[in-house]
N, C-alpha and C positions, 0 to 999 in steps of 0.2 A: 857092291853097290846095289845089286838086285836084291840081296838079302835085306838091306836097309829099307828099300821100297816095300818089300813084302811085309816086313815088320810094321811099317807105318800103316799099311792097308789093314792088317789084322787088328792093330790097336784102334783104328778108326771104327772098324766094324764092331769091336767089343764095346766101345764107348756108345755107339748108336744103340746096341741092344740094351745096355744098361740104362741109358737115358729114356728109352721107350718104356721100360718097365717102371722106372721111378716116376715118370711124369705121364702116367696113363690117363686118358681122358675119362671124365665122369659120364655116366649115362644121363639121358634127358630127365629121367625121374629123379635122380640124385640132385641135379642142378635145380629142378623145380622145388624140391624139398628144402634145399639150402636157401633159396630165394624166399620161400614162404616163411621160414624161421627168421630170417633177417628182417623181413617186413613186420612180423609180429613183435620183434624186439625193438623196432623203431630205428633200425640202422639205415633204412632206405627212405629218403625224403620223398614226399609225393604231393601232388596238387600244385597250387600256386606258390607255395613256400619253397619248392624245390630250387636249390641253387642260392637261396638267400642266406645271409648270415643269421645266426640264432636270434639275436636281439631284434633284427628287422622282421623276422618271421613272427616273433611273439608280438611285436607292435602291430603288425598287420592283422593279427587274429583278434586282439583285444581292443575294441572301440567302445568308449564310454559315453559318447554322445549319440543322440538319435538324429535322424534325418531332419526332423522339424527344428531341433536346436541348431543344427548347422545352418539351416536356411535362414533362421532369424538372425544369427550372428553375421551371416553374409549380407543380409539386407541392411543391418545396422552399420556395418563397415562401409557399405556402398553409399549410404546416405551421408555419413560423416566425411566422405571423400577419401577414405583410405585406399579404396580400390579404383584404379584408373581403368576405364573401359571405353569401348567404342573406337571410333576413328581417331580420337585425340590421344589415345594411350601411347605414352612414350615420346610424344612430340614436345618440342620446346614451347614455352609459354606464348611466344609471339605467334607461332603457327596455330596453337590451340585457340588463341583469341581470333585469328583470322577465320577459323572454321565455325565460330559461333554465328548465330543468326544476326542478320543485319537489322539496324534500327530504322532503316528507310523502308517504307512500304512499297508495293509494286507500282502503284499509280505515280508516286514521286519519282521512282527510278525511270519509268517510261517517259515522263515529262522531261526529265534531265537528258535522256538519250535523244529525244526528238530535238531539243534545243541544240545539243551538240552537233547533230546531223545537219540542221539548217545552217549553222554557223560554219560548217565545213571542217569541223574538228575530227570527224570520224572518217576513216579510210573506207573506200568502197569495198564490197565483198571480194575477197580474193586478191586484194592489192597489198602492197607493202604498208604496214601500219604507221610508218613515219612519213608525214607529209613532206612534199618537196618544197623548198623555199625559193 
């Protein structure tokens, strides 16, 4: 039994010595040389294109329109109503209509409010808005 354990330990030690020799680490200079060669060969992606797929990276690099052209296209789309913007973007039509400017001017609105207050239709400040019957 002891012989078996001894043989196992010797075999493990021999394997460790062999593995250390076969998988020896490279020096810092060797690693730097390999990295430099891989970078020159284009095997290491860099910059903003790192991690992108090849077609997305190529598309990101090659733009055929200028900034002025993009701005004019955006203005035209905005005027034609293709771009929703502001506070009404994504709202339903009824809510968007409610957000539009009122057709009643300020003086008319104030006169209507005064009349409603005199007739008792408005609740006092801080009170329940539904009047008691």
